[in-house]
C-alpha positions as CSV (number, residue, x, y, z in Angstrom):
1,X,8.2,-3.8,14.1
2,X,10.0,-3.5,10.7
3,X,7.9,-3.2,7.6
4,X,7.5,-6.1,5.4
5,X,9.2,-6.0,1.9
6,X,5.7,-5.6,0.3
7,X,4.7,-2.7,2.5
8,X,8.1,-1.1,2.1
9,X,7.8,-1.3,-1.7
10,X,4.3,0.2,-1.6
11,X,5.4,3.0,0.7
12,X,8.5,3.7,-1.5
13,X,6.3,3.9,-4.6
14,X,3.8,6.2,-2.9
15,X,6.7,8.6,-2.0
16,X,8.1,8.3,-5.5
17,X,4.8,9.3,-7.0
18,X,4.2,12.0,-4.3
19,X,1.0,10.4,-3.1
20,X,-0.3,10.5,0.5
21,X,-2.5,8.0,2.2
22,X,-5.7,10.0,1.5
23,X,-4.9,10.1,-2.3
24,X,-4.0,6.5,-2.4
25,X,-7.1,5.6,-0.5
26,X,-9.2,7.2,-3.2
27,X,-7.2,5.7,-6.1
28,X,-7.3,2.2,-4.6
29,X,-10.7,2.2,-3.0
30,X,-9.2,1.2,0.3
31,X,-10.1,2.9,3.6
32,X,-7.7,5.6,4.8
33,X,-7.4,4.0,8.3
34,X,-6.5,0.7,6.6
35,X,-3.7,2.3,4.7
36,X,-2.4,4.2,7.7
37,X,-2.3,0.9,9.8
38,X,-0.6,-1.0,7.0
39,X,2.0,1.7,6.5
40,X,2.8,1.9,10.2
41,X,3.1,-1.9,10.3
42,X,0.1,-2.2,12.6
43,X,-1.9,-4.4,10.2
44,X,-1.1,-7.1,7.6
45,X,-2.9,-6.4,4.3
46,X,-4.8,-9.1,2.6
47,X,-3.7,-10.1,-0.9
48,X,-6.8,-8.3,-2.2
49,X,-5.7,-5.1,-0.5
50,X,-2.2,-5.5,-1.8
51,X,-3.5,-6.0,-5.3
52,X,-5.7,-2.9,-5.1
53,X,-2.8,-0.8,-3.8
54,X,-0.4,-2.1,-6.3
55,X,-2.9,-1.5,-9.2
56,X,-3.4,2.1,-8.0
57,X,0.3,2.6,-8.0
58,X,0.8,0.8,-11.3
59,X,2.9,-1.9,-9.8
60,X,2.9,-5.6,-10.5
61,X,2.3,-8.2,-7.8
62,X,4.1,-11.5,-8.3
63,X,4.8,-14.5,-6.2
64,X,8.4,-15.0,-5.2
């Protein structure tokens, strides 16, 4: 299953910042398992989770 544009953007920013899922989990206060599932395309994040991850990565979330 291909990654959604949101997940791809989050994953790209994680890589750009040199963060792994464990580090992002701590910064965003989101469970490690949740992050792994989202990044593998096995789970769809809630808007609240996207907002937490984006804030931890210093990204903006806007509606298209």
